Every structure is written in structure tokens, then in C-alpha cells.
N, C-alpha and C positions, 0 to 999 in steps of 0.2 A: 565510614565515609569512603566513597569510591573515588579513586584517582582517575585522571583523564585517560590513562592507559587502560584501566579497568573498564571504563565505559566504552572505549573503542573496541576492546576485545569482546565485550558483551554484545555490542551491536553485530559483530561478525557471527556470533553464536545465534542471535535472534534471526538474522537473515538466512543462515544455513538451515535453521529449523522451519523456514517458511517459504518453500518453493512455490506455493500458490496462495491466494487469498484465504482459502479454507484452512490451510496449514497455519497461516499467520494468525488467524483468529484462535485456532486451537492452542498455539504457543502463548498468545496473549492471555487466554483463559487460564492456562497453567500458572502463569506468573501472577495473575490476579488472585487466584485461589491461594497461592503461597502467601500473599499479603493479606489474607483474611476476607476477601470479597466472596460474596455468595451469588450464585446465578439464580435469577428469577425467570419465570416463563411468561412471555408476552400474553399467552392465552389464559393465564390464571389471574384472579384478582390481586391487586397490589395491596397487601395488608401488613400491618406490623412494622412498617418502615418508620424508623425514628431518627432523630438527630444522632449523628455519629455512625449510622449504618453505612456499610460498604456493599453495594450490590451492582450487578451487571446483567445485561440482556444481550442475546444473540439473535440476529435475524438472517435466515437463509444460510447459516453456517459461515458467512464471509463478511458480515458487518456486525459491529459490537458497540455497545454504549455502556460505560461504567460510571457510577456515581458514588462519591463520598459525601454523604448528606451533612450539611452544615448545622451548626447549633442555632442559628437564627433562621426564621422563616424565609423562604425564597422571595416572597413578596416584599420583604424588608431589606434583605442583604443582596438580592440578585444571585447570579450563578456565574461561575468561571468555566468556560468550555475550551478545550483544545480538540480540534478536529483534523483528521488526516485520512488517507485512503490506503487500503490494503492491496489494491490491484496494481499491476505494472503491464506495459505492453509485452505481448508474447505471441506465440503460435498456439492456437487452440485446436484441439482434436475434433474432427468432424463427427457427426452421428454415425455415418457409414464410412469408416476410415480406411478399409482394406483396399489397396490398389496394387497393381502389378505392371511393371514395364521393364523390358530388357532383362527378364529373369531375375529382377530385383523386387522384393516385397517392400511396399511403401506404405506410409501412414498419412492419410489425407488430413491436412490442417488448413486453417485460415487465419489471417492476421487478426489479433485482438488489439485494438488501440493503435496509436501511431508508432508502429514498430520500425526501427532502423533495420531493414531486412538484411542488408549485407553483413551485419554483425553476428547473424545466426549461422552463417556459412562455416563449414569446416570446424565445428565445435562438437565435443562429446555431449550429447543431449540425452535426456530421459523424460519420463512421463510421471506426472503427479496430479492429484486433485481429489475430487469427490466422486464416488461411485454409488449409485442407488441400486440396492439389491432387494430381491423378494425374501422376506424373512418368515418367521413362524406365523402360520395362519394367514399368509398373504400380505402381511404388513410390509410397508416399504421402509427399509433401513438405509441410512446414510453412512457410508464407510469411507474413511480417508485411505488413500493409496499413494504410495511413493515407491516407484521402481528405483531402488537406490544403487544403480550401477549404470555405466554407459550403455545406451540402448540404441540410439539413433544418430544419424548425421545427415545434414544437408550438404552434399558435395558441390563445390564450386566447379565451374568449367575451366579446363586447362587453358593457359594463355595461348597455346598452339592453335586452339580452335576459336580464339577471339583475340586477335593481335592488337585490336584498338582499345582494349579495356583500360589500360593505364593512361591513355591519351585522351580518350573520348568519354570515359566514365563507364561504370558498371550499371547496366539497366536490367532490373529484375521484374519479371512478371510473377506476382505472388501465386497465381493459379498454376503456372507451369514450372517455375524455377525453385520454389520453396518447399518441395515435398520431400520429407526425410526418408532415407533408406533405413529399414529396420532388419532385413534379412535377405539372404540369397535363397531363391527358390531351388530346391533340389531337383535333379532329373526325375522325370516321371517313373514310377515303379508300377509295373503291371498295367500300364496304360492310364494310371491315375496320378494326377499331379497334386502333391500335398502342399497346400498354400498356407501362408501365415495368416492367422486371424487374431486381431487384438483382443477380442473377448476371451480367447483361450489364455493369453498371457495374463490378463487382468484376473481371471478366475483363479489361476494358480497363485497369484500374489495374495488374493483375498481368501483363499481356501474355500471357494464355492464352485458352482458349476457355471458354464457360460450362459445357460438358459436363465439362471437366476439374476443375471444383470439386466436391469430395466432401463438404466440411463446413466449419464455421467456428465460431469463438468471437469474436463481434463485439459491440462496445458503441458507444453514442453518446457523443460528447464535445463539450465547449464549445470552439469554435475560437478564442475570444478568448485571447490569451496571458496568462500570469501577469504580474502588475504590482505595482510599488510605488505606494502612494497615501497620502493624508494630507497635512497642511499642510507637513510636513518629510520626506515619504516614509517615515514611520515604520511604515506598515502594509503587509502583504502581502495582496494579493487574488489568489486562485488556486483552480482546481479541485483536488481530490484532496489537499489539505494533510493530511487524514486518509486515508491515513497515510504519504504519500510524504515528508512532512517528517521523519518518524522514520527511514524508510529512508535518506534522504540523510544525516542526522546520524550514524547508525551506520556507513554506508559511509565517510564522511569521517573519522570517528574511527579506523576500522580502518586506512585508508590512511595516516593521519598519525601514528599512534602509534609509539613507539620501535621501532627496527629489529630488536632482538634480545630478544624476550620470553622469560621463563622459563616462564610458563604459556601454553598454547595459547589463542589468541584466535579467536573465531568470530563470524560475522554470519549470521543466518538470516532470510530474507525469505519469508514464506508468502503464498500466494494463499488466497482463500475464507474469510478471517476474518469478513467481513461477513455470511456466510451460515452460520456455525457451526463452520467449520474441519474438519468431519468428511468430508473427501474424501481422495483419494489424494495430494494435494499440500498439504493443509491442516495446521495445527498439531497436529491429533489423529491424523495419519497416522504411518506408520513412517519417514518421510523422515529426520528427524534421528537418531532412535535407531539406525536401521540404519547410517547413515554413521558415527556415533560408534563403534559396535561394530566396524566394519571398520577404521576408522582406528586405534583403540587396539590392535586385534590386530596391525596392520601395524607399529606403533611398539613394541609390547611383546609379542612373540609367545610369550614364555616365562612370562608372568604371568597366571595363570588368572582372577584376580578384578580385573584392571586396570580394566575399565570401571566396575564397581561402586565401586571406590575413587576413580576419577576423578570420577564424578558426586557422590560424597559430599563432595568437596572443591571443587566448582564452584559458580558463581553465574550466574544468568540474569537479564538486565535485559530486561523486556518493555516495549517503547517504543511507546506509542500516544498520540495527542493527547488533551488534557484540556480540560474545559469552563471557559473563562474566565468571570468575573462579567459578566453581560450588563447594560449600562447601562439598558436598557428593561424588564428583568425581574429586578431584583435580588432579589425575593421568592422566586425559584425556587432560590436557592442557600442552603446552610448558612452562616450569617453568619460563623462563625469559620474556615471552610475554603473561601473563595471566591477562587481565583487571579485575578490581574490580568494583562492583556496587558502585555508588556514587562518583567515582574518576575522572569523566570527559570524554570527547570525546576520541574515539579510532581511531588510524590510522591502517588500515588493509593492510597487504602486503603479498605477496606469490611469492616465487622464480620462479614459473612456470606461473605467471601472471593470476592466478585465480582471483586476484585483480589487478587493473591497476596501483597501486602506484609504483613509482620508487624513486630514490634518490632526484630528483628535486621536485617531489610531496611531499615527506617527508619534505623537507626544507620549501616549501610553507605552509604546514600544521602547522609547528612550528611557522612560521612567523605570520600567522593569529591568532594562539592561544596566542602568546605574545602580539599582538595588542589588543586582547580581554581580556587579563588578566586571562586566564583559563589554568589549568594544563591538560596534555594530557597523553594518554596511548597507548600501542601497542598491536596488536594481530597478531600472526603468529601461524599457526597450527603446531602440532607435525610433525616431518619428517616421522613418520611411520603411519600417518593418513591424509587422504585427507580432503580438506576443501570445502566449498561451493563456489559459485561465485555470481556475481552481474551484474548490467547493466554497470558497469565500463568498463570492457574489450570490451564489445559489442560496446559501445559508442566510446571508444578510437580507435578501429579498423575501425568503420563505418565512423567516421568524421575526423580521423587523428588529434584528439585534445588531448592536455595534460590533463590527468585525474588522480584524486586521490580518493581512496576509504576510506570512514570514516563511523563511526556509533557510537551509544551509546551502552554501555554494557547492557546485559539482560540475564535472565535465562528462561528456559522452551520454547525456541524458537520452533515455529511450533506447540505448544500446543494450544488447544482450548482457554486456558487462560494463559497469559504470565506474567512475573514479571520483573520490572525494578526499578530504584531508582528515586525518585522525584527530588533529587538534581542534576541529570544529565540533566534535561530538559533545564534549563536556560543556562548552559555553551555551549551546542551545538548551541542554537539560537545565542548566542553572537559570537561564532566562525564563524558561517555562515554569520552573519551581517558584521563581520570584513572582510571576504572574499569578499562580495559584495562591500564593501567600499574601498577595497585595490586598 
């Protein structure tokens, strides 16, 4: 049995292993395999799946769906889903990244998602992600890369050159002001200037040639490890808490839930939530619907309406981090729905369905929490302020499935480095486990 401190420490390890969505899926795969899950290929027929089977699928290297098949048919028992997303706002490396200015070699990047740009200034950064290389016989091979050392920095402008920055605010142009320095260009030798080329660095890391690199999906990441801080170590400081903390909680709940479920349990981790989910591997894609159709057909080949009946009896928990009450900006919160750090899981609702929770979902949430013995909180945004959204409404509409939006409270959401409470890790896992076992 894992203690709360064990779970918090494990979350830090999970985040450190996952600088990009592709790495997050690779780490999730590793943990699923350790728990007896077997990877199946989307392109192959689904055969031999029986009650009790533990299987998973990966799409595009950055989205994953895992299933623990129940003992009762899905059309009879329904299914229990937890969904989260693997991506976080970041700076993405451009296809032609090599730039030069003031004898500095730069790496061209563009914002991915709703980045708090100023939080990326003056940090030790590096590069990680997926590189596509030409393999044997011309085949394209996907290789994970992580330059595991400080490599880049986006330097801020000295206050001497912008005296109004503290009084009038910092204004950043992402095209002009967010380009990281990667090297100093040496003086020309023999009339030829030796310039930095990212392909050369990547080929060295991968043990290949620059010409063998055909493409990439690369992001910048903060090389400082996730950490505990606070007077008693009660806080978690880490990049990508939104939303790797939810991925970790769902994964741990799936692995630690009872061994013989009646209803099929599933964990779905999507890429591209931060940019709208409307991609081939996002929550608005065919990924989950297609897998469900094929799995249910394999389990119930003689029941024509099995999938429709299964979905009608299923529940989906959309897990995404929630806004904790900020001690320096308390006026930005709805006073009766302002979650606190360290006080447990948050139910998220919105009258205009930016979150998918309704009264029935609220009741279910409370039921799971009582079963798990954890206290709960609520988040509703101010009526004069819009809120974000999640994969919850997309899933509810796309599958016609009962959905509830939940999350743990945090501060500095979408920062390069975010803040949460260590005490909130274990209660969310317990609530999710109670949901799976309900």
C-alpha cells in the first residue's frame, strides 16, 4: 500500500520522466507493462481479448488508451473511463530552426497552447521529443530524444533598457522576444563562419547523420527537476503538472484497483488538448470511439447494439487540473467556489457546459468521494469571467456518455513551472480508484 508521501514522490518521478507528450506515453507504457498490460496494434485485428485481459493502444506516439476488460459484457455492465491529456503549453521547435543575431546562434520556436511566456525567461532549458529518421531500407523510424543537460536560455531584457517594466508591465512579442540562445558563433576562420545547426546536435544525440533526420516533434523543457518545497515539504514545484498530475493519478488508480472488475475499466490519455483536441490523436478524433467499437465487437460479436448499450451505461471522468484560490489575487475567484491547496479533489462545473458536469455527475462525484473517505471542493468561475474547458464536453458530445469534470487544485497554471500541494495527490488517486470499483 502506497503512503501519501510515496504517491507524491512517484508523481515527481513520473513528471521528470515525461518532458514531452511522447515521453509521457513511453513512461506510461513502461508502467502498464510492469502491471501486465499488453500493447496491441491499431492496424491489426483485435482477437483473443477475453474478460480479465489488460491491453493498451498507442496512437501517434503521444496518445494512449488502456483497458482492463471486465467479467460482464460491456452492454450489460457499461464501462468506467478516466481521461486526461499528455500535453502542456510549451515552446515548440520550428521546422527550420537555425537563426543568427548579434553573433548568437538561436533556435527558432513558436508557442504551443496558452503559454505564460514570461515564465520561460531566464531558465535553463533543453530540447526533447520525437525525431523521425531514415532507417534500414528507407523505412521511417521514430526515435525519442532528450538532451539531458542545460542547452538554451531565453534572456530577458535588462531593466536599464526598459525602465517601465515593473510599473507598466512586461510586454512580450513571441516572434521577437522568445527566441532562445543556444551558442555563441565563433569568429570566422579562413573566411568561413562555422554556424550552429540543430540537426548536427540531434544527430550526435541519436547516433545518426544529419541527413538521416527526416522530421521532428520537439519542445523546449525546463531541466530543473520537479521538487518538494515549503516549510514542511508540503508543496510540489514542477513543470507540466497540468496535466501530467491527472495522467499519473488515473494510471495509478487503474493499476491499483481491484484485480477482477465486473465493468471494463479504461484510461485514455490524449495529446493536443491545449490546442483544441481536433487532431488525429486528440479527444475530438476517432481514437476512442473506433477502439470501443472494435473491442465491443470482439467481446460481443452476436449483439448488434452492444456498443450503444455499453455507452448508455458508462461514465467518463474528465480529469484536468483546477484553479486554486490565489493568495495574491483572491478577487479573481468566485468567493463560494474557490478551492484551496491541500483540501482535496475539485468538482468543476459551468452553467454553459465549458465543463461537462451536471447534477447527476455531481452526485456521482460525492458518492465516490464518500466511498474513498476524501473531502471535496468545488470550482465555478466568476460570472464576469470566462473559464477554460477540457476534454469533458468533447467526449460527452462525441460519445453521448455521462461525463464529470474533476481536477486537483493548483497555482501558476500554464507556467513553465507550476505549484500544487503534495497532500492532494493521494486523495485524487483514492477517488479515482473508488470510481473504478463502483
